[in-house]
C-alpha positions, 0 to 999 in steps of 0.5 A: 510457501513463505515470503522468502520463497515467493521472492525467490521465484522472481529473484533475478527480476527483483535485482533488475528492478532495484538496479532500474530504480537506482539508475532512474533516481539519478539527477543533475540536482544532487539533493534529488539523488541523495534523497532518492538513495536514502529512499531506496536504502530504506527498504520495505517489502516492495509488495507492489513491484512483486505483484507486477513481476509475479503477475507478468510471469504467471500470465506467460510474459517472457520479455523484460519490460515488466522490470521497468513497469515494476520500477515505475510502480515502486517509484509512484508508490514511494512518491505517494508515501513522501506526500503522505508523510508530509500530510500526516506529519509523520516522523518514522517510516520503516524504522527510519526518519521520514524524508520530511523529518530529515530534510523538511516538508518542501524537499519531501514534496518536491522529490515526490513530484520528481518521482511522479514526473520521472515515472511518467517519463519511463511510462512514455518510454514503454510505448504502450497506450494500455499501460499509459491509460492504466497508470494515468487512471490509477494515479487519479484514483489514488489522489482522489482516495487520499483526498477522501481520506482527508475528508474523513479525517477527524470524522467519527461518523465515517462508515465502513463503506466510506472507509472501504472506499478510501482504502480501495482508492489510496492503497488497493488501486496501486496494487491493481495497476501493478497487476493490470499493467503486467497482464497488459504486457502479454495477455490483455484478456487476463487484465480484469482477473488480475486487476480484481486479484490485486484490488482485493489483495490491496484491501486485505493488506490495508485492513491488516495494516490498520489492525497492526496499529493496535496489536504491534509495536513501533519496533516491529512496525517501523512506525509509531503505535497509535499514529492512525489515532493521532491523525484522527483516522477512523480505521475499521478497528475504531469504527467497529469499537464504536459500534461494539463498545459501551456508549461511554467507550464509543464517546471516548473513541469518537472524541479521540478521532475528533481531536486526534488526541492520545490521552486515552490511547492505552484505554482505546487499544485495550477496548479495540483488543477486547470488544471484538473489533479486531476479530471483525476486521480480520474476518473482513480482510480474510474475505478480501484475501479469499476474493483475491485467490478466487480471481486467479481462476483463469490463470494456468497452473504455475509456480508464479500463480502459487506465489500470488495465492500464497501472497494473498494468504500471507497478507493476513498473518504478517506482523509489520 
């Protein structure tokens, strides 16, 4: 089962999610609508709403509120991307100019704020205290993860444990909320299992994302190669390269993280590819993927459960 097969399982639901997002990004302020339309057209894999749709169906949900939940998840995720791009001074995402590069930082921040506010309006409309609690807690953890990443930025002494804490906050938590909210719609007893599945899936996804910064190209990734290093982010491949390289190589990586310099980018890419850092990172991602699949054990057999299993496996072999 490839990614297209997984999408096909919930194709009608996905179309409804796109329509819901488009409808809810309309504003009496033209610039908000213009930027919103630009964001929607930017595409992306929409993994988090996909997790919501698959989880809801895998848990036996037969209603329609999962479409609204999936749209809310995508809107909140998009808001975090807008803010991230401002913080990171990024100019390219998904192969297109970022909102901050095209309209400026103030617009990116304020439209991000609008998306968060609009999403919570939609959450209120669901009349579900469980979903409100999940999303309120989740957005706080995500914000904390972003701040923790900021603290670790330009710190070459960041440990693997601190790195994992960051990715569980800034990336995995949104996946977790996506799945847990879906389970809460119909089968609350499955909330812990689905949250665990998505938490491990999100961690695997982020680790591979960090690996791709040293194995892919700007054309394939849709972002600039070496962005993580330029931002001084001590990701797992770099942490391992400092442990596995020679003292001189470790010093080169440490200095690049400290300064955010790209003077030795090609040498560092070569080091990361040669020293075993990528193999180690892939293994850590594989462990997260296997943990995600194991968490699905309480689910009844269905094509949707199979879709979730294959999604966890595909996280390991993607190239963008």
